[in-house]
MIMI-560527 format. One line per field, with one value per residue (C-alpha): residue in three letters; x, y, z. Coordinates in steps of 0.02 Angstrom, whole numbers, always signed. Example, Ala and Ser with C-alpha at 12.3 -4.5 7.8 and 13.67 -1.06 7.14 Angstrom:
% MIMI-560527
code ALA|SER
xx +615|+684
yy -225|-53
zz +390|+357
END
This chain:
% MIMI-560527
code MET|LYS|ILE|ILE|ALA|PRO|LEU|CYS|LEU|ALA|SER|LEU|VAL|LEU|LEU|PRO|SER|HIS|VAL|ASN|ALA|GLN|SER|SER|GLY|PHE|SER|LEU|LYS|LYS|ILE|ILE|LYS|GLU|SER|VAL|GLN|GLU|GLY|GLN|PRO|SER|ALA|SER|LYS|PRO|GLY|GLN|THR|ASP|SER|THR|ALA|ASN|ASN|PRO|GLY|ALA|ALA|THR|PRO|SER|GLY|VAL|GLY|SER|VAL|PRO|ALA|LYS|GLU|GLY|PHE|VAL|GLN|LEU|ASP|GLY|LEU|PRO|ARG|PRO|GLY|THR|ALA|GLY|LEU|LEU|LEU|ASP|SER|ASN|SER|PHE|GLY|LYS|PHE|ALA|ALA|SER|ILE|ARG|LYS|PRO|GLU|ILE|GLY|GLY|ILE|SER|LEU|GLY|MET|ASN|VAL|ASN|ASP|ALA|LEU|PRO|ILE|ILE|LYS|LYS|LEU|ASN|PRO|ALA|TYR|ARG|ILE|GLU|THR|LEU|LYS|ILE|MET|VAL|ASN|ASN|TYR|GLN|GLY|VAL|THR|ALA|LYS|ALA|GLY|PRO|PRO|ASN|ALA|ILE|PRO|THR|ASP|GLN|LEU|THR|VAL|TYR|PHE|ASN|GLN|ALA|GLY|ASN|ILE|TRP|LEU|VAL|ASP|ARG|HIS|ILE|VAL|LEU|PRO|LYS|ASP|GLN|PRO|LEU|LEU|LEU|GLU|THR|PHE|LYS|ASN|ALA|LEU|PHE|GLU|LYS|TYR|ASP|ALA|PRO|ASN|SER|LEU|ILE|SER|GLU|ARG|ASN|ARG|PRO|ASN|TYR|PRO|HIS|PHE|ALA|TRP|SER|TYR|ALA|VAL|ASN|GLY|GLN|GLN|TYR|ALA|SER|HIS|ASP|VAL|ASN|VAL|LYS|SER|GLY|PRO|CYS|ALA|SER|PRO|GLN|TYR|THR|MET|HIS|VAL|PRO|ILE|THR|ASP|SER|VAL|THR|ILE|PRO|ASN|ASN|PHE|ARG|ASN|THR|CYS|ALA|LEU|ALA|LEU|ASN|VAL|SER|ALA|TYR|MET|SER|SER|ASN|THR|ASP|LEU|ILE|GLN|GLN|TYR|TYR|ILE|VAL|MET|TYR|SER|PRO|ALA|LEU|ILE|ARG|ASP|VAL|ASN|LYS|MET|ASN|SER|LEU|GLN|ALA|GLU|SER|LEU|LYS|GLN|LYS|ARG|GLU|ALA|GLU|GLU|LYS|ALA|ARG|ALA|ASN|LYS|PRO|GLN|PHE
xx -658|-481|-416|-239|-166|-46|+64|+137|+240|+392|+412|+420|+555|+682|+704|+859|+966|+933|+1027|+948|+878|+1027|+1166|+1242|+1176|+998|+879|+694|+641|+766|+715|+529|+557|+664|+542|+398|+499|+543|+359|+243|+154|-21|-168|-248|-210|-236|-420|-473|-629|-635|-788|-826|-869|-1035|-1052|-1057|-1070|-905|-767|-656|-486|-487|-417|-464|-638|-726|-889|-979|-970|-1049|-963|-885|-746|-568|-496|-325|-262|-309|-458|-639|-742|-864|-1036|-981|-929|-756|-603|-622|-434|-295|-107|-123|-230|-142|-5|-131|-220|-57|-17|-184|-157|-31|+52|+105|+267|+354|+538|+542|+454|+290|+163|+191|+379|+481|+566|+734|+721|+664|+806|+942|+827|+790|+976|+1007|+867|+963|+1142|+1110|+975|+989|+885|+798|+682|+510|+440|+254|+136|-21|-54|+132|+165|+337|+423|+580|+604|+743|+781|+893|+930|+1006|+995|+864|+766|+620|+689|+705|+673|+589|+531|+439|+381|+272|+274|+171|+218|+297|+400|+296|+264|+85|+119|+246|+253|+374|+389|+503|+548|+624|+767|+695|+778|+717|+527|+415|+288|+114|+76|+237|+197|+20|+68|+206|+89|-48|+76|+149|-5|-158|-202|-269|-444|-448|-615|-569|-680|-672|-490|-492|-473|-346|-218|-273|-125|-210|-237|-287|-292|-380|-406|-560|-537|-590|-439|-534|-437|-520|-435|-489|-437|-478|-511|-680|-743|-898|-892|-751|-687|-571|-688|-681|-821|-931|-853|-677|-538|-361|-205|-33|+101|+239|+258|+170|+59|-104|-208|-387|-420|-533|-559|-688|-654|-680|-515|-371|-245|-248|-124|-138|-34|-30|+81|+104|+137|+215|+86|-5|+103|+97|+265|+272|+394|+353|+246|+193|+141|+68|+15|-60|-164|-279|-260|-77|-87|-91|-3|-137|-20|+85|-65|-149|+11|+23|-159|-138|+14|-80|-226|-106|-22|-191|-247|-84|-101|-281|-231|-91|-211|-332|-219|-232|-364|-438|-404|-564
yy +267|+206|+209|+229|+286|+172|+56|-111|-264|-179|-303|-450|-380|-318|-410|-373|-506|-443|-322|-163|-138|-37|-156|-283|-459|-399|-545|-509|-690|-746|-608|-646|-833|-809|-683|-804|-946|-835|-795|-911|-1043|-995|-1109|-985|-985|-850|-823|-939|-893|-960|-1059|-929|-806|-894|-944|-795|-911|-996|-980|-829|-806|-789|-627|-447|-384|-549|-474|-361|-178|-17|+55|+226|+324|+370|+535|+558|+619|+449|+513|+455|+568|+670|+591|+415|+260|+259|+155|-34|-60|+54|+54|-48|-187|-192|-308|-441|-417|-434|-596|-668|-644|-687|-518|-440|-345|-240|-278|-342|-188|-225|-110|-80|-102|+35|+150|+125|-62|-30|+87|-48|-157|-12|+24|-156|-159|-49|+9|+158|+229|+408|+423|+587|+649|+696|+866|+846|+987|+878|+832|+852|+676|+605|+497|+452|+413|+320|+361|+285|+350|+507|+662|+791|+662|+546|+404|+233|+158|+250|+180|+287|+251|+355|+327|+384|+474|+315|+288|+140|+129|+152|+165|+92|+126|+87|+134|+39|+93|-55|-42|-27|-189|-287|-272|-392|-504|-467|-651|-672|-515|-572|-748|-687|-560|-687|-812|-684|-590|-704|-776|-955|-895|-743|-690|-657|-563|-470|-503|-604|-456|-477|-339|-250|-247|-170|-273|-245|-336|-277|-347|-320|-298|-481|-539|-586|-545|-480|-479|-392|-260|-121|-107|-28|-185|-261|-123|-210|-159|-27|+44|+234|+324|+442|+608|+546|+654|+597|+678|+664|+592|+574|+630|+473|+416|+478|+410|+446|+583|+465|+278|+155|+98|-80|-65|-145|-150|-113|-149|-88|-129|-45|-76|+15|-74|-28|+14|-136|-262|-370|-298|-199|-53|+16|-27|+35|-41|+43|-30|+61|+43|+181|+103|+152|+334|+388|+306|+296|+294|+440|+545|+509|+557|+721|+760|+723|+836|+975|+962|+962|+1121|+1201|+1159|+1223|+1386|+1406|+1372|+1498|+1626|+1605|+1710|+1857|+1987|+2116|+2300|+2403
zz -469|-451|-275|-330|-492|-584|-486|-498|-472|-403|-266|-384|-488|-364|-202|-97|-180|-355|-464|-532|-706|-763|-713|-829|-814|-789|-816|-796|-815|-683|-563|-576|-559|-403|-330|-348|-271|-123|-92|+2|-103|-157|-184|-302|-488|-619|-650|-508|-411|-234|-182|-48|-187|-210|-29|+87|+235|+199|+327|+323|+406|+593|+659|+690|+654|+621|+687|+562|+612|+552|+400|+413|+330|+371|+314|+239|+409|+482|+582|+561|+450|+556|+569|+523|+619|+695|+655|+647|+641|+704|+730|+891|+816|+646|+709|+757|+591|+492|+582|+526|+338|+205|+223|+56|+34|-97|-115|+63|+134|+224|+304|+489|+472|+555|+431|+519|+484|+305|+252|+246|+140|+22|+0|-49|-177|-295|-262|-376|-263|-201|-42|-5|+131|+66|+108|+83|+135|+143|+325|+363|+301|+333|+205|+110|-73|-163|-344|-477|-650|-726|-614|-661|-759|-726|-617|-696|-524|-381|-214|-87|+89|+205|+393|+542|+703|+773|+616|+557|+370|+309|+121|-1|-186|-326|-509|-629|-806|-899|-1024|-1198|-1252|-1100|-1092|-995|-1079|-1010|-977|-879|-780|-737|-686|-573|-493|-460|-389|-271|-210|-222|-52|-47|+0|-113|-188|-370|-492|-657|-692|-853|-970|-1110|-1134|-974|-854|-703|-547|-367|-201|-44|+129|+236|+423|+447|+345|+186|+28|-131|-302|-461|-587|-465|-279|-323|-408|-324|-193|-101|+71|-1|-134|-141|-49|-149|-195|-159|-226|-259|-188|-271|-157|-288|-468|-526|-382|-307|-164|-107|+19|+118|+138|+199|+377|+314|+218|+312|+168|-18|-157|-337|-490|-661|-810|-974|-1137|-1302|-1435|-1509|-1415|-1259|-1203|-1041|-1031|-858|-709|-539|-373|-219|-52|+96|+254|+320|+493|+502|+445|+626|+772|+906|+1056|+995|+950|+1117|+1206|+1110|+1145|+1331|+1339|+1249|+1371|+1518|+1457|+1430|+1607|+1681|+1585|+1647|+1829|+1817|+1745|+1891|+2001|+1884|+1926|+1810|+1845|+1832
END
């Protein structure tokens, strides 16, 4: 079961210094080359399988959650599912976790970044962006979306971020529709993706499928990265729990309604090709962390205030006497 519907390499294609797909002088090869150079060097190559894949005792990155813990599930509201183990990673410990990994980003936007810091970066990604506030009914999520393209039509470039009660981003997604005369070659697309997102110690499996432009990366709470065609492969840390449903968060993106508490960060990419060719015409990318859906400090503060008001109301009511 896919953990996230289509999404893709948005971050590779449009970093802040790049022009948008509709402007003159648009060069996909140049953009991808520069994006890869701007990323950190990776020891992994396309199709490589790290030695730790066949050696469970091999060293894994130091950081948060290095001790095995009981698996549980996190609901879409960021709370543990009743009857299962609690959170292994939350908004307070995510910073330490992020510092222990090769942190991925999409167009310069990373998880945990405050939305106020992200907005200037988003505006620079594409000067044609129109930024709107999202009004999502599910769990009262807060978010903003940036769209480019003709009004009242499917955007040619759309970037969306969702943030928690503290304003810190827990999901980023982007959808790019390429000009018909400037498609991407699948091989170029794959190589750029692997160069940008594969961590040196990544456990890579089931990715050597020709003409299948769907890729996924996930991080366990101990910092180990997994790479495949889907986060569900080999029952990885972010594999969908049984009976998971998917909830739409934009016109083109859905996410699961619950997650494994072993999932620290997940990133999915999907591309769509012209019929019977290796030419990509549009692609998606989505990245999220269940640990950041709720801000622990803010929610604890709200709960404490609610309990305080309840106690004060009860104390005030003690003076009232019934009239019989």
